[in-house]
C-alpha positions in Angstrom: 21.3 -32.8 64.8 22.8 -30.5 62.0 26.2 -31.0 60.2 28.5 -28.2 59.4 29.5 -28.0 55.6 32.7 -26.1 56.7 35.5 -27.8 58.5 37.8 -25.6 60.3 40.8 -26.9 58.6 39.9 -25.3 55.2 40.8 -21.9 54.3 38.5 -18.9 53.4 38.4 -19.7 49.8 37.4 -23.3 50.1 35.0 -22.1 52.9 33.5 -19.7 50.4 33.2 -22.3 47.9 31.3 -24.8 50.4 28.9 -22.0 51.1 28.2 -21.2 47.5 27.7 -25.1 46.8 25.0 -25.2 49.7 23.4 -21.7 49.3 22.3 -19.7 46.2 25.2 -17.0 46.9 26.9 -15.1 44.2 30.2 -13.5 45.0 31.7 -10.3 43.6 35.0 -8.5 44.2 34.4 -4.9 45.0 37.1 -2.3 45.5 37.1 -0.3 48.6 39.9 2.0 47.7 39.0 5.6 48.7 35.7 4.4 50.2 34.5 4.5 54.0 34.4 1.4 55.5 33.8 -0.1 58.8 32.7 -3.5 60.5 29.6 -4.6 62.2 29.6 -7.3 64.8 26.0 -8.6 65.7 25.3 -9.8 69.3 28.7 -11.1 70.4 26.8 -11.3 73.9 26.9 -13.4 76.9 23.6 -14.7 76.3 24.5 -16.1 73.0 28.2 -17.0 73.2 29.4 -17.3 76.7 29.5 -20.9 78.2 26.5 -21.1 80.5 25.7 -17.5 79.6 21.9 -17.9 79.3 19.1 -19.9 77.7 20.5 -19.5 74.1 24.3 -19.6 75.0 26.3 -23.0 74.8 26.1 -24.9 78.1 29.6 -26.3 77.7 32.9 -25.5 75.7 31.9 -25.2 72.1 34.9 -24.9 69.7 32.7 -23.2 67.0 31.6 -20.4 69.4 35.3 -20.3 70.6 36.5 -19.8 67.0 33.9 -17.2 66.2 34.8 -15.1 69.2 38.4 -15.1 68.7 37.8 -14.1 65.0 35.8 -11.2 65.8 38.4 -10.1 68.5 41.1 -10.5 66.0 39.3 -8.7 63.1 38.1 -5.9 65.4 41.6 -5.2 66.6 42.8 -5.2 62.8 40.0 -2.7 62.0 40.5 -0.4 65.0 44.3 -0.5 64.4 43.7 0.6 60.6 41.4 3.5 61.9 38.1 1.9 60.8 34.7 2.2 62.7 33.2 -0.7 64.5 29.7 -1.1 65.4 28.3 -3.7 67.6 24.7 -4.8 68.1 23.9 -6.1 71.6 20.7 -7.9 71.7 18.7 -6.6 74.7 15.2 -7.2 75.7 12.8 -5.8 78.1 12.4 -8.1 80.9 9.2 -10.3 81.2 8.3 -9.6 77.7 8.1 -12.9 75.7 10.1 -13.1 72.3 8.2 -16.3 70.7 9.5 -19.0 69.7 12.7 -18.2 72.0 13.0 -18.7 75.9 13.7 -15.3 77.7 17.3 -14.4 76.7 19.3 -11.3 76.9 17.1 -9.4 79.2 18.2 -6.1 80.3 19.7 -5.9 83.4 20.8 -9.9 83.6 24.4 -9.5 82.1 23.3 -11.8 79.3 22.9 -8.5 77.0 26.8 -7.6 77.8 29.7 -8.3 75.4 31.4 -11.6 76.0 34.6 -11.1 78.2 37.1 -11.4 75.2 35.5 -8.5 73.6 34.8 -6.3 76.8 38.0 -4.2 75.8 35.7 -2.8 73.2 33.8 -0.6 75.7 37.0 1.2 76.3 38.2 1.3 72.8 39.0 4.8 71.4 36.5 5.9 68.8 37.6 5.6 65.1 37.7 8.7 62.7 
């Protein structure tokens, strides 16, 4: 079993320090003033993040996944309210086509490839400028 190096009780700065200590990460400050920015969500789908949502989803409640989805939800709302675009990748596979070494997951038409319920509002969100 792997152990998380980041406790949910620490703040963002301490979390970044913990990641930097464990990985070869170099941080930098970048000014975004006057630049076009957006947000990218990668695979917040039932097959990965809904309880019992598929072979690669948590089979029971999972605090880390719950926090992740809540944070994606919170930051998406912030980005959209500020007029910034959001792109969402939805892992989707052709049914019956293996993706070694993974078990079947997120096959088109199963529902696993859909956004988790907490983010389903994004389907009707107005397009950003």
